[in-house]
C-alpha positions in Angstrom: -25.3 8.5 -13.9 -25.2 7.9 -17.6 -21.5 8.7 -18.2 -19.9 5.6 -16.6 -22.7 3.3 -18.0 -22.4 4.9 -21.4 -18.7 4.5 -21.4 -18.7 0.8 -20.4 -21.4 0.1 -23.0 -19.3 1.8 -25.7 -16.2 -0.1 -24.7 -17.9 -3.5 -24.5 -20.0 -3.2 -27.6 -17.4 -1.3 -29.6 -14.3 -3.1 -28.4 -12.3 0.1 -27.5 -10.3 0.4 -24.3 -10.5 4.1 -23.4 -8.5 3.8 -20.2 -11.0 1.6 -18.4 -8.5 -0.5 -16.4 -8.4 -0.5 -12.6 -5.5 1.9 -12.4 -7.2 4.4 -14.6 -10.3 4.7 -12.4 -8.8 6.2 -9.2 -10.3 9.7 -8.9 -12.4 9.5 -5.7 -15.4 10.9 -7.6 -18.9 9.7 -6.9 -21.3 8.9 -9.7 -25.0 8.1 -9.1 -25.8 5.0 -11.2 -29.5 4.5 -10.4 -32.0 5.7 -7.8 -30.3 5.4 -4.4 -27.2 3.6 -5.9 -23.8 5.3 -6.3 -20.2 4.4 -6.9 -17.1 6.1 -5.7 -14.2 5.4 -8.0 -11.1 4.5 -6.0 -8.7 1.7 -5.5 -11.0 -0.2 -4.8 -14.4 1.4 -5.5 -17.0 1.8 -2.8 -20.6 0.9 -3.9 -23.2 2.7 -1.8 -26.9 2.0 -1.4 -29.4 4.2 0.3 -31.9 2.5 2.6 -34.6 3.7 5.0 -32.1 3.1 7.8 -28.9 4.6 6.5 -26.3 3.6 4.0 -24.9 0.2 3.1 -21.5 0.4 1.6 -19.7 -2.4 -0.3 -15.9 -2.1 0.3 -14.1 0.8 2.0 -11.2 1.2 -0.4 -7.6 1.4 0.8 -6.2 3.2 3.9 -4.8 6.1 1.9 -8.0 6.7 0.1 -10.7 5.9 2.7 -11.1 9.5 3.9 -11.6 10.8 0.4 -14.1 8.1 -0.3 -16.1 9.1 2.8 -15.9 12.8 1.8 -17.3 11.9 -1.7 -20.2 9.9 -0.2 -21.0 12.8 2.2 -21.4 15.1 -0.8 -24.2 12.7 -1.9 -25.8 11.7 1.4 -25.5 12.7 5.0 -27.3 9.6 6.2 -25.4 7.4 8.7 -23.4 4.4 7.7 -25.5 1.4 8.7 -23.4 -1.5 7.4 -20.1 -2.0 5.6 -19.8 -5.1 3.5 -16.4 -6.5 2.7 -16.4 -8.3 -0.6 -13.1 -9.9 0.6 -10.3 -9.1 2.9 -7.7 -7.5 0.6 -6.4 -4.3 2.0 -7.6 -2.2 -0.9 -11.1 -3.2 0.1 -10.9 -3.1 3.9 -8.1 -0.6 4.5 -10.4 2.4 4.5 -12.6 1.0 7.2 -11.2 3.4 9.8 -12.4 6.4 7.9 -16.0 5.2 8.0 -15.7 4.4 11.7 -14.2 7.8 12.4 -17.1 9.4 10.5 -19.6 7.6 12.7 -17.8 8.6 15.8 -17.6 12.2 14.8 -21.3 12.3 14.0 -22.1 10.5 17.2 -24.1 7.9 15.3 -23.9 4.1 16.0 -20.8 2.3 14.9 -21.5 0.7 11.5 -21.9 -3.1 11.3 -19.2 -4.8 9.3 -20.3 -7.9 7.3 -18.2 -10.4 5.4 -17.4 -14.1 4.9 -16.1 -15.9 8.0 -12.7 -16.4 6.4 -12.0 -12.6 6.4 -11.1 -12.8 10.1 -8.7 -15.6 9.4 -7.2 -13.6 6.6 -6.6 -10.7 9.0 -4.9 -13.1 11.4 -2.7 -14.4 8.6 -1.7 -10.8 7.6 -0.5 -10.2 11.1 1.6 -13.4 10.9 3.1 -12.4 7.6 3.2 -8.6 7.9 6.8 -8.3 6.7 6.4 -10.6 3.8 3.3 -8.7 2.6 5.1 -5.4 2.9 7.9 -6.8 0.8 5.8 -8.3 -2.0 3.7 -5.2 -2.3 6.8 -3.1 -2.7 7.9 -5.5 -5.4 4.5 -5.7 -7.1 4.0 -2.0 -7.4 7.6 -1.0 -8.1 7.8 1.8 -10.6 4.2 2.7 -10.4 4.6 5.5 -7.9 1.6 6.3 -5.8 -0.6 4.3 -8.1 0.3 1.5 -5.7 -1.3 3.5 -2.9 -3.8 0.7 -2.0 -0.9 -0.4 0.2 -0.9 3.0 2.0 -1.5 3.0 5.7 0.5 2.9 8.9 4.3 2.8 8.6 5.5 -0.8 8.9 1.9 -2.2 9.1 0.4 -4.0 6.2 -3.2 -4.3 7.5 -4.3 -1.1 9.2 -5.3 -1.6 12.8 -8.6 0.3 12.2 -9.7 -2.4 9.7 -12.4 -4.1 11.8 -13.1 -7.7 11.6 -16.7 -8.6 10.5 -19.2 -8.6 13.4 -21.7 -10.2 10.9 -20.0 -13.2 9.5 -21.5 -16.0 7.3 -20.4 -19.2 5.7 -22.4 -20.0 2.5 -25.0 -17.3 2.1 -26.8 -14.6 4.1 -29.6 -12.2 3.4 -29.0 -8.8 5.1 -32.2 -6.7 5.4 -31.4 -3.1 6.1 -34.0 -0.3 6.0 -36.4 -2.3 3.7 -33.6 -3.3 1.3 -32.4 -6.9 1.0 -28.9 -7.8 0.2 -28.3 -11.5 -0.7 -24.7 -12.3 0.1 -23.1 -15.4 -1.5 -19.7 -16.9 -0.8 -17.6 -18.3 -3.7 -13.9 -18.9 -4.0 -12.1 -17.0 -6.7 -9.3 -14.5 -6.2 -9.6 -15.4 -2.5 -11.2 -18.0 -0.2 -13.2 -15.3 1.6 -15.0 -13.7 -1.4 -18.5 -12.4 -1.4 -20.7 -11.4 -4.3 -24.1 -9.9 -3.6 -27.5 -9.9 -5.4 -29.7 -6.9 -4.6 -33.1 -7.9 -5.9 -34.9 -4.6 -5.8 -32.2 -3.0 -8.0 -31.6 -6.2 -10.1 -27.9 -5.5 -9.3 -24.8 -7.5 -8.5 -21.9 -6.3 -6.4 -19.1 -8.5 -7.7 -16.0 -7.4 -5.8 -12.9 -8.7 -7.6 -14.6 -11.4 -9.6 -14.5 -9.0 -12.5 -11.8 -6.3 -12.6 -11.7 -5.1 -16.3 -8.5 -7.1 -16.7 -7.6 -10.7 -17.1 -8.7 -12.4 -13.9 -6.3 -12.2 -10.9 -6.2 -16.0 -10.7 -2.5 -16.7 -10.8 -0.7 -14.0 -8.8 2.8 -15.5 -8.3 3.4 -13.9 -4.9 0.1 -14.6 -3.2 -1.7 -17.6 -1.7 -3.7 -20.0 -3.7 -6.3 -18.7 -6.2 -9.3 -20.8 -7.3 -9.9 -20.6 -11.1 -12.4 -23.6 -11.1 -14.6 -22.1 -8.5 -14.1 -18.6 -10.0 -15.5 -19.8 -13.3 -18.5 -21.4 -11.6 -19.2 -18.2 -9.7 -19.2 -16.2 -13.0 -21.7 -18.6 -14.5 -23.9 -18.3 -11.4 -23.8 -14.5 -11.6 -24.5 -14.6 -15.4 -27.6 -16.6 -14.8 -29.0 -14.1 -12.3 -30.4 -11.8 -14.9 -28.8 -8.7 -13.4 -29.5 -5.4 -15.1 -26.7 -3.6 -13.2 -23.3 -5.1 -12.6 -21.0 -3.3 -10.1 -17.4 -4.5 -9.9 -14.9 -3.1 -7.4 -12.5 -2.0 -10.1 -13.2 -0.5 -13.5 -16.6 0.4 -14.9 -20.2 -0.6 -14.0 -22.0 -2.5 -16.7 -25.7 -2.3 -17.6 -28.0 -4.6 -19.6 -28.7 -8.2 -18.8 -27.4 -9.7 -22.1 -24.3 -7.6 -22.0 -23.5 -8.6 -18.4 -24.2 -12.2 -19.2 -21.9 -12.1 -22.2 -18.8 -10.7 -20.5 -19.2 -13.0 -17.5 -19.5 -16.1 -19.6 -16.4 -15.1 -21.6 -14.4 -14.8 -18.5 -15.7 -18.1 -17.2 -14.9 -19.9 -20.5 -11.3 -18.4 -20.5 -10.6 -19.8 -17.0 -12.2 -23.1 -17.9 -10.0 -23.4 -20.9 -6.8 -22.8 -18.9 -7.8 -25.3 -16.2 -8.9 -28.0 -18.7 -5.8 -27.7 -20.9 -3.4 -27.7 -17.9 -5.1 -30.7 -16.4 -5.0 -32.6 -19.7 -1.2 -32.1 -19.8 -0.8 -33.1 -16.2 -2.8 -36.2 -16.8 -0.4 -37.1 -19.6 2.5 -36.8 -17.2 3.9 -33.5 -18.6 6.3 -31.4 -16.5 5.4 -27.9 -15.4 7.9 -26.2 -17.6 6.5 -27.9 -20.7 2.9 -27.0 -19.7 3.5 -23.3 -19.2 5.1 -23.1 -22.6 2.2 -25.1 -24.2 -1.1 -23.8 -22.7 -2.2 -20.5 -24.3 -5.2 -18.3 -24.6 -6.1 -17.2 -28.1 -4.8 -13.7 -28.8 -8.1 -12.4 -29.9 -9.6 -13.3 -26.5 -6.9 -11.4 -24.7 -7.8 -8.3 -26.8 -11.2 -8.1 -25.2 -11.2 -4.8 -23.2 -12.0 -6.8 -20.0 -9.6 -9.7 -20.6 -6.3 -7.9 -21.4 -3.4 -9.4 -19.4 -2.4 -6.1 -17.8 -2.4 -7.2 -14.2 -2.3 -11.0 -14.1 -1.8 -13.3 -17.1 -2.6 -16.8 -18.3 0.9 -18.3 -17.7 0.6 -17.5 -14.0 -2.9 -19.1 -13.9 -1.4 -22.3 -15.3 1.1 -22.4 -12.5 -1.7 -21.9 -10.0 -3.6 -24.8 -11.5 -0.5 -27.0 -11.1 -0.1 -25.8 -7.5 -3.7 -26.7 -6.7 -3.6 -30.2 -8.2 0.0 -31.1 -8.3 1.9 -29.7 -5.3 5.2 -27.8 -5.6 7.3 -30.5 -7.4 7.5 -29.4 -11.0 8.6 -32.7 -12.6 12.3 -31.8 -12.8 14.1 -34.2 -10.4 17.1 -31.7 -10.1 14.6 -29.3 -8.5 13.4 -31.7 -5.8 16.5 -31.0 -3.6 18.4 -28.4 -5.6 21.9 -27.1 -5.2 22.3 -23.6 -3.7 22.0 -20.9 -6.4 25.4 -19.6 -5.5 27.0 -23.1 -5.9 25.3 -23.7 -9.2 26.1 -20.2 -10.5 29.7 -20.6 -9.6 30.0 -23.9 -11.4 28.4 -22.7 -14.5 30.5 -19.5 -14.5 33.6 -21.7 -14.2 32.6 -23.7 -17.2 31.7 -20.6 -19.2 35.0 -18.8 -18.4 33.8 -16.6 -15.5 30.8 -14.6 -14.4 31.5 -11.8 -16.8 31.5 -14.3 -19.7 28.0 -15.3 -18.7 27.1 -11.6 -18.4 28.5 -10.8 -21.8 26.4 -13.6 -23.4 23.3 -12.4 -21.6 23.8 -8.9 -22.8 24.5 -10.2 -26.3 21.2 -12.1 -26.4 19.3 -9.0 -25.1 21.0 -6.6 -27.6 20.3 -8.9 -30.5 16.6 -9.0 -29.6 16.9 -12.6 -28.5 15.1 -14.7 -25.9 14.9 -12.5 -22.8 13.9 -15.5 -20.7 17.2 -17.1 -21.5 19.1 -13.9 -20.9 17.6 -13.6 -17.5 18.7 -17.2 -16.6 22.2 -16.4 -17.6 22.5 -13.2 -15.7 21.1 -14.8 -12.6 23.8 -17.5 -12.8 26.4 -14.7 -13.3 25.2 -12.7 -10.3 25.0 -15.8 -8.1 28.6 -16.5 -9.0 29.7 -12.9 -8.5 27.3 -11.3 -6.0 29.5 -8.2 -5.4 30.5 -7.5 -8.9 29.1 -4.0 -9.8 29.6 -4.6 -13.6 27.5 -7.8 -13.4 24.8 -6.1 -11.4 24.7 -3.2 -13.9 24.1 -5.7 -16.7 21.5 -7.4 -14.6 19.7 -4.1 -14.0 19.7 -3.4 -17.7 18.4 -6.8 -18.7 15.6 -6.9 -16.2 14.5 -3.4 -17.1 14.4 -4.5 -20.7 12.4 -7.5 -19.6 10.1 -5.4 -17.5 9.4 -3.1 -20.5 8.6 -6.1 -22.7 5.9 -7.5 -20.4 2.2 -6.7 -20.3 1.1 -7.6 -16.8 1.7 -5.4 -13.8 2.8 -8.5 -11.8 5.6 -9.4 -14.2 6.6 -5.7 -14.6 6.8 -5.3 -10.9 8.9 -8.3 -10.2 11.3 -7.7 -13.1 11.5 -4.0 -12.3 12.2 -4.8 -8.7 15.1 -7.1 -9.7 16.5 -4.3 -11.8 16.3 -1.9 -8.8 18.1 -4.4 -6.6 21.0 -4.5 -9.0 21.1 -0.8 -9.5 21.6 -0.4 -5.8 24.4 -3.1 -5.8 26.0 -1.3 -8.7 25.8 2.1 -7.0 23.5 3.5 -9.7 20.5 5.7 -8.8 17.2 3.9 -9.5 15.0 6.3 -11.5 11.9 4.2 -10.7 12.3 4.2 -7.0 9.2 5.6 -5.2 
């Protein structure tokens, strides 16, 4: 019990990191956190509450880890699974549902109820519509991280596992679940998703927060996913901070204990999101273009050094883009981008002006080698490969530049996309990709 709480206290109060990020807490081990409360560390965690009528479990982890999560719980309690609560419909939270249902079937106990926001079912339908796209972006996002991306694990060619049941208990704004003498107050708020639930468990003075808090900079800008909601996210953090919780249970990272400590970290996350939103809107209201805004709006470096605000998954620049998308649409203020030329046509014209695709390639490599602006080098190599899409030498250079770019980034999202681009060009150049899973 004390180990995880003691670690999070030491990290928050002392400022050290000690490997607390989400990708460092995947061990499928169960820790008792309080009387009748436990956490199985996985991707994502499952939070378990004992009641007088079986177990209530928040999140089922991913498909590849669901069975191990159930096994860990069974080492702590043999009571039946009464209710599974989805904090939201991402597959690392719902993908393990089949393992829980299989456990109930094997034990010949009633099938667990599944509770969640009403938008979870709509999300599942959307996943079916965009199955191929989601498989593609997950391969890109987790490129180079081996099985640490195993939250995507499941059926071959299927993004959402078929055994992930839609909620049979769905709610819109709030709902109190009473199970075996224990109340769970479910609250909807937009944040990382539009179907997110956070829960207040009064008798334990505990909050189950899902992905509102992930021991990283908030996932409020993801460049490959649907709209995130930083305004509503910040408001939800303030609401949770005012609850007076003594135990805070996120779905990634460490649990946190102590009302003042919990309040402090939640308010800091809220203030950071509010700053990004406010600064972006101020520039938008002045008529600034998106490109100018993303190079102008920053978060103070000392804030990003907080152990729970490091930009190791998402990052502020991506949140700025999401604020623009929410309030400004897709037009970025550059009229040439409204109805642009094809990339191949533009690349060919610029290569002609520069003296050929390899001239552009040489300049891109020169910038990279001199420690120059990698953003600029990436633009140049993209023009080069658009002009000469079958040139192995150009692709070899592109692979080198994007691998360098990947290694210079902090966020997993940026690393994944740049690394994937490197891998694409390694394949085109006939070079083995050492990072391919």
